[in-house]
Biopython code that builds the backbone (N, CA, C, O; Angstrom):
import numpy as np
from Bio.PDB.StructureBuilder import StructureBuilder

atoms = [
    (1, "MET", "N", (-66.931, 101.372, 96.265)),
    (1, "MET", "CA", (-68.331, 101.282, 95.920)),
    (1, "MET", "C", (-68.461, 101.254, 94.399)),
    (1, "MET", "O", (-67.893, 102.104, 93.713)),
    (2, "SER", "N", (-69.194, 100.295, 93.875)),
    (2, "SER", "CA", (-69.357, 100.193, 92.429)),
    (2, "SER", "C", (-70.450, 101.143, 91.948)),
    (2, "SER", "O", (-71.264, 101.619, 92.740)),
    (3, "THR", "N", (-70.460, 101.410, 90.653)),
    (3, "THR", "CA", (-71.460, 102.327, 90.104)),
    (3, "THR", "C", (-72.871, 101.785, 90.241)),
    (3, "THR", "O", (-73.824, 102.563, 90.284)),
    (4, "THR", "N", (-73.025, 100.479, 90.309)),
    (4, "THR", "CA", (-74.370, 99.914, 90.474)),
    (4, "THR", "C", (-74.883, 100.086, 91.894)),
    (4, "THR", "O", (-76.092, 100.028, 92.115)),
    (5, "GLU", "N", (-74.007, 100.293, 92.855)),
    (5, "GLU", "CA", (-74.424, 100.491, 94.240)),
    (5, "GLU", "C", (-74.785, 101.942, 94.543)),
    (5, "GLU", "O", (-75.403, 102.226, 95.569)),
    (6, "LEU", "N", (-74.409, 102.850, 93.670)),
    (6, "LEU", "CA", (-74.674, 104.262, 93.892)),
    (6, "LEU", "C", (-76.107, 104.597, 93.500)),
    (6, "LEU", "O", (-76.671, 103.981, 92.596)),
    (7, "ALA", "N", (-76.695, 105.580, 94.186)),
    (7, "ALA", "CA", (-78.048, 106.044, 93.871)),
    (7, "ALA", "C", (-77.932, 107.249, 92.934)),
    (7, "ALA", "O", (-77.788, 108.384, 93.388)),
    (8, "TRP", "N", (-77.995, 106.998, 91.642)),
    (8, "TRP", "CA", (-77.836, 108.038, 90.627)),
    (8, "TRP", "C", (-79.144, 108.800, 90.432)),
    (8, "TRP", "O", (-80.227, 108.220, 90.499)),
    (9, "PHE", "N", (-79.030, 110.125, 90.188)),
    (9, "PHE", "CA", (-80.225, 110.906, 89.868)),
    (9, "PHE", "C", (-79.872, 112.026, 88.907)),
    (9, "PHE", "O", (-78.721, 112.456, 88.823)),
    (10, "LYS", "N", (-80.885, 112.491, 88.182)),
    (10, "LYS", "CA", (-80.743, 113.607, 87.243)),
    (10, "LYS", "C", (-81.368, 114.846, 87.867)),
    (10, "LYS", "O", (-82.210, 114.754, 88.760)),
    (11, "SER", "N", (-80.951, 115.978, 87.391)),
    (11, "SER", "CA", (-81.521, 117.236, 87.828)),
    (11, "SER", "C", (-82.984, 117.330, 87.411)),
    (11, "SER", "O", (-83.388, 116.763, 86.396)),
    (12, "SER", "N", (-83.761, 118.041, 88.194)),
    (12, "SER", "CA", (-85.157, 118.275, 87.826)),
    (12, "SER", "C", (-85.246, 119.158, 86.587)),
    (12, "SER", "O", (-86.308, 119.249, 85.972)),
    (13, "TYR", "N", (-84.142, 119.814, 86.210)),
    (13, "TYR", "CA", (-84.092, 120.641, 85.011)),
    (13, "TYR", "C", (-83.796, 119.824, 83.752)),
    (13, "TYR", "O", (-83.832, 120.368, 82.648)),
    (14, "SER", "N", (-83.508, 118.546, 83.895)),
    (14, "SER", "CA", (-83.208, 117.703, 82.742)),
    (14, "SER", "C", (-84.452, 117.534, 81.887)),
    (14, "SER", "O", (-85.572, 117.474, 82.396)),
    (15, "GLY", "N", (-84.239, 117.460, 80.596)),
    (15, "GLY", "CA", (-85.356, 117.264, 79.685)),
    (15, "GLY", "C", (-85.949, 115.881, 79.797)),
    (15, "GLY", "O", (-85.308, 114.962, 80.307)),
    (16, "SER", "N", (-87.163, 115.731, 79.326)),
    (16, "SER", "CA", (-87.837, 114.437, 79.401)),
    (16, "SER", "C", (-87.322, 113.455, 78.359)),
    (16, "SER", "O", (-87.605, 112.260, 78.447)),
    (17, "GLN", "N", (-86.562, 113.944, 77.363)),
    (17, "GLN", "CA", (-86.056, 113.063, 76.312)),
    (17, "GLN", "C", (-84.779, 112.339, 76.721)),
    (17, "GLN", "O", (-84.359, 111.411, 76.031)),
    (18, "GLY", "N", (-84.162, 112.733, 77.809)),
    (18, "GLY", "CA", (-83.008, 112.020, 78.329)),
    (18, "GLY", "C", (-81.700, 112.292, 77.616)),
    (18, "GLY", "O", (-80.731, 111.561, 77.821)),
    (19, "ASP", "N", (-81.641, 113.324, 76.784)),
    (19, "ASP", "CA", (-80.393, 113.617, 76.087)),
    (19, "ASP", "C", (-79.656, 114.776, 76.768)),
    (19, "ASP", "O", (-80.262, 115.615, 77.434)),
    (20, "SER", "N", (-78.364, 114.797, 76.585)),
    (20, "SER", "CA", (-77.523, 115.880, 77.092)),
    (20, "SER", "C", (-77.656, 116.104, 78.588)),
    (20, "SER", "O", (-77.727, 117.247, 79.039)),
    (21, "CYS", "N", (-77.691, 115.055, 79.340)),
    (21, "CYS", "CA", (-77.830, 115.167, 80.790)),
    (21, "CYS", "C", (-76.656, 114.481, 81.494)),
    (21, "CYS", "O", (-75.996, 113.597, 80.946)),
    (22, "VAL", "N", (-76.433, 114.915, 82.691)),
    (22, "VAL", "CA", (-75.514, 114.200, 83.555)),
    (22, "VAL", "C", (-76.309, 113.670, 84.735)),
    (22, "VAL", "O", (-77.379, 114.183, 85.064)),
    (23, "GLU", "N", (-75.774, 112.645, 85.359)),
    (23, "GLU", "CA", (-76.365, 112.099, 86.568)),
    (23, "GLU", "C", (-75.341, 112.229, 87.679)),
    (23, "GLU", "O", (-74.136, 112.166, 87.432)),
    (24, "VAL", "N", (-75.814, 112.409, 88.890)),
    (24, "VAL", "CA", (-74.925, 112.488, 90.042)),
    (24, "VAL", "C", (-75.364, 111.494, 91.099)),
    (24, "VAL", "O", (-76.536, 111.130, 91.197)),
    (25, "ALA", "N", (-74.399, 111.071, 91.876)),
    (25, "ALA", "CA", (-74.645, 110.222, 93.037)),
    (25, "ALA", "C", (-73.828, 110.805, 94.188)),
    (25, "ALA", "O", (-72.649, 111.119, 94.027)),
    (26, "VAL", "N", (-74.452, 110.942, 95.322)),
    (26, "VAL", "CA", (-73.818, 111.588, 96.475)),
    (26, "VAL", "C", (-73.457, 110.534, 97.517)),
    (26, "VAL", "O", (-74.282, 109.698, 97.888)),
    (27, "THR", "N", (-72.208, 110.588, 97.982)),
    (27, "THR", "CA", (-71.775, 109.763, 99.106)),
    (27, "THR", "C", (-71.232, 110.691, 100.182)),
    (27, "THR", "O", (-71.138, 111.900, 99.969)),
    (28, "GLU", "N", (-70.880, 110.146, 101.316)),
    (28, "GLU", "CA", (-70.341, 110.979, 102.393)),
    (28, "GLU", "C", (-69.048, 111.670, 101.988)),
    (28, "GLU", "O", (-68.792, 112.800, 102.405)),
    (29, "GLN", "N", (-68.230, 111.003, 101.179)),
    (29, "GLN", "CA", (-66.924, 111.532, 100.828)),
    (29, "GLN", "C", (-66.902, 112.331, 99.536)),
    (29, "GLN", "O", (-66.062, 113.216, 99.378)),
    (30, "ALA", "N", (-67.821, 112.037, 98.595)),
    (30, "ALA", "CA", (-67.658, 112.616, 97.264)),
    (30, "ALA", "C", (-68.969, 112.692, 96.491)),
    (30, "ALA", "O", (-69.993, 112.138, 96.888)),
    (31, "ILE", "N", (-68.889, 113.402, 95.370)),
    (31, "ILE", "CA", (-69.971, 113.471, 94.397)),
    (31, "ILE", "C", (-69.474, 112.750, 93.148)),
    (31, "ILE", "O", (-68.391, 113.048, 92.645)),
    (32, "HIS", "N", (-70.257, 111.809, 92.654)),
    (32, "HIS", "CA", (-69.908, 111.044, 91.459)),
    (32, "HIS", "C", (-70.743, 111.600, 90.312)),
    (32, "HIS", "O", (-71.939, 111.839, 90.476)),
    (33, "VAL", "N", (-70.128, 111.805, 89.160)),
    (33, "VAL", "CA", (-70.809, 112.407, 88.010)),
    (33, "VAL", "C", (-70.589, 111.519, 86.791)),
    (33, "VAL", "O", (-69.473, 111.065, 86.537)),
    (34, "ARG", "N", (-71.675, 111.273, 86.030)),
    (34, "ARG", "CA", (-71.545, 110.460, 84.823)),
    (34, "ARG", "C", (-72.471, 110.993, 83.726)),
    (34, "ARG", "O", (-73.398, 111.759, 83.988)),
    (35, "ASP", "N", (-72.198, 110.572, 82.515)),
    (35, "ASP", "CA", (-72.991, 110.915, 81.346)),
    (35, "ASP", "C", (-74.222, 110.001, 81.318)),
    (35, "ASP", "O", (-74.083, 108.777, 81.310)),
    (36, "SER", "N", (-75.396, 110.573, 81.304)),
    (36, "SER", "CA", (-76.603, 109.750, 81.337)),
    (36, "SER", "C", (-76.862, 109.007, 80.027)),
    (36, "SER", "O", (-77.623, 108.039, 80.005)),
    (37, "LYS", "N", (-76.238, 109.448, 78.939)),
    (37, "LYS", "CA", (-76.431, 108.773, 77.653)),
    (37, "LYS", "C", (-75.647, 107.471, 77.560)),
    (37, "LYS", "O", (-76.019, 106.576, 76.800)),
    (38, "ASP", "N", (-74.566, 107.358, 78.325)),
    (38, "ASP", "CA", (-73.740, 106.150, 78.273)),
    (38, "ASP", "C", (-73.212, 105.860, 79.672)),
    (38, "ASP", "O", (-72.077, 106.204, 80.002)),
    (39, "VAL", "N", (-74.030, 105.236, 80.476)),
    (39, "VAL", "CA", (-73.685, 105.015, 81.882)),
    (39, "VAL", "C", (-72.593, 103.961, 82.070)),
    (39, "VAL", "O", (-72.089, 103.783, 83.179)),
    (40, "ARG", "N", (-72.226, 103.265, 80.997)),
    (40, "ARG", "CA", (-71.152, 102.271, 81.099)),
    (40, "ARG", "C", (-69.772, 102.916, 81.064)),
    (40, "ARG", "O", (-68.786, 102.314, 81.488)),
    (41, "ARG", "N", (-69.708, 104.141, 80.558)),
    (41, "ARG", "CA", (-68.418, 104.838, 80.524)),
    (41, "ARG", "C", (-68.000, 105.198, 81.943)),
    (41, "ARG", "O", (-68.843, 105.301, 82.835)),
    (42, "PRO", "N", (-66.711, 105.389, 82.153)),
    (42, "PRO", "CA", (-66.246, 105.756, 83.500)),
    (42, "PRO", "C", (-66.841, 107.095, 83.947)),
    (42, "PRO", "O", (-67.051, 107.994, 83.132)),
    (43, "HIS", "N", (-67.103, 107.213, 85.218)),
    (43, "HIS", "CA", (-67.576, 108.472, 85.776)),
    (43, "HIS", "C", (-66.420, 109.151, 86.508)),
    (43, "HIS", "O", (-65.378, 108.537, 86.736)),
    (44, "PHE", "N", (-66.606, 110.407, 86.873)),
    (44, "PHE", "CA", (-65.556, 111.050, 87.653)),
    (44, "PHE", "C", (-66.080, 111.401, 89.030)),
    (44, "PHE", "O", (-67.286, 111.492, 89.261)),
    (45, "VAL", "N", (-65.141, 111.594, 89.932)),
    (45, "VAL", "CA", (-65.468, 111.815, 91.338)),
    (45, "VAL", "C", (-64.870, 113.144, 91.771)),
    (45, "VAL", "O", (-63.724, 113.463, 91.453)),
    (46, "VAL", "N", (-65.668, 113.911, 92.504)),
    (46, "VAL", "CA", (-65.245, 115.213, 93.007)),
    (46, "VAL", "C", (-65.478, 115.226, 94.514)),
    (46, "VAL", "O", (-66.522, 114.786, 94.996)),
    (47, "ARG", "N", (-64.503, 115.733, 95.245)),
    (47, "ARG", "CA", (-64.702, 115.870, 96.698)),
    (47, "ARG", "C", (-65.880, 116.801, 96.957)),
    (47, "ARG", "O", (-66.136, 117.716, 96.174)),
    (48, "ARG", "N", (-66.589, 116.573, 98.043)),
    (48, "ARG", "CA", (-67.783, 117.366, 98.361)),
    (48, "ARG", "C", (-67.478, 118.860, 98.426)),
    (48, "ARG", "O", (-68.270, 119.673, 97.951)),
    (49, "GLU", "N", (-66.348, 119.223, 99.002)),
    (49, "GLU", "CA", (-65.996, 120.638, 99.127)),
    (49, "GLU", "C", (-65.832, 121.288, 97.753)),
    (49, "GLU", "O", (-66.258, 122.421, 97.534)),
    (50, "GLU", "N", (-65.212, 120.555, 96.838)),
    (50, "GLU", "CA", (-65.006, 121.076, 95.485)),
    (50, "GLU", "C", (-66.332, 121.180, 94.730)),
    (50, "GLU", "O", (-66.545, 122.129, 93.975)),
    (51, "TRP", "N", (-67.214, 120.216, 94.932)),
    (51, "TRP", "CA", (-68.532, 120.263, 94.295)),
    (51, "TRP", "C", (-69.313, 121.489, 94.788)),
    (51, "TRP", "O", (-69.931, 122.192, 93.989)),
    (52, "LEU", "N", (-69.284, 121.743, 96.090)),
    (52, "LEU", "CA", (-69.977, 122.911, 96.634)),
    (52, "LEU", "C", (-69.416, 124.211, 96.055)),
    (52, "LEU", "O", (-70.166, 125.143, 95.766)),
    (53, "ARG", "N", (-68.120, 124.265, 95.891)),
    (53, "ARG", "CA", (-67.499, 125.441, 95.283)),
    (53, "ARG", "C", (-67.997, 125.621, 93.846)),
    (53, "ARG", "O", (-68.320, 126.734, 93.433)),
    (54, "PHE", "N", (-68.057, 124.531, 93.095)),
    (54, "PHE", "CA", (-68.553, 124.575, 91.721)),
    (54, "PHE", "C", (-70.009, 125.039, 91.676)),
    (54, "PHE", "O", (-70.352, 125.909, 90.877)),
    (55, "VAL", "N", (-70.865, 124.472, 92.520)),
    (55, "VAL", "CA", (-72.279, 124.832, 92.536)),
    (55, "VAL", "C", (-72.455, 126.303, 92.897)),
    (55, "VAL", "O", (-73.263, 126.994, 92.278)),
    (56, "ARG", "N", (-71.722, 126.785, 93.877)),
    (56, "ARG", "CA", (-71.790, 128.208, 94.233)),
    (56, "ARG", "C", (-71.399, 129.081, 93.051)),
    (56, "ARG", "O", (-72.051, 130.088, 92.775)),
    (57, "TYR", "N", (-70.349, 128.701, 92.364)),
    (57, "TYR", "CA", (-69.862, 129.474, 91.214)),
    (57, "TYR", "C", (-70.927, 129.557, 90.108)),
    (57, "TYR", "O", (-71.229, 130.649, 89.626)),
    (58, "VAL", "N", (-71.491, 128.425, 89.709)),
    (58, "VAL", "CA", (-72.462, 128.441, 88.613)),
    (58, "VAL", "C", (-73.797, 129.058, 89.026)),
    (58, "VAL", "O", (-74.514, 129.588, 88.177)),
    (59, "SER", "N", (-74.137, 129.000, 90.288)),
    (59, "SER", "CA", (-75.413, 129.590, 90.708)),
    (59, "SER", "C", (-75.364, 131.116, 90.754)),
    (59, "SER", "O", (-76.405, 131.773, 90.765)),
    (60, "HIS", "N", (-74.158, 131.678, 90.779)),
    (60, "HIS", "CA", (-74.019, 133.131, 90.779)),
    (60, "HIS", "C", (-73.714, 133.690, 89.397)),
    (60, "HIS", "O", (-73.423, 134.877, 89.247)),
    (61, "GLY", "N", (-73.782, 132.830, 88.392)),
    (61, "GLY", "CA", (-73.622, 133.235, 86.993)),
    (61, "GLY", "C", (-72.326, 133.857, 86.715)),
    (61, "GLY", "O", (-72.059, 134.246, 85.578)),
]
sb = StructureBuilder()
sb.init_structure("model")
sb.init_model(0)
sb.init_chain("A")
sb.init_seg("    ")
for serial, (resi, resn, name, xyz) in enumerate(atoms, 1):
    if name == "N":
        sb.init_residue(resn, " ", resi, " ")
    sb.init_atom(name, np.array(xyz, "f"), 0.0, 1.0, " ", f" {name:<3s}", serial, name[0])
structure = sb.get_structure()
């Protein structure tokens, strides 16, 4: 799947100026993450299980 086919979105916590943000796209197999300031750069992919582990970790401070 190419990056143009993915449905990218920013967090609702992202600022309105569009700086210092990441965008994510969710598929059945993985979470794709990219820099919103330069979407032409390569993005990285994380398995869903690993993403959930990361989210749990950061949500518990």
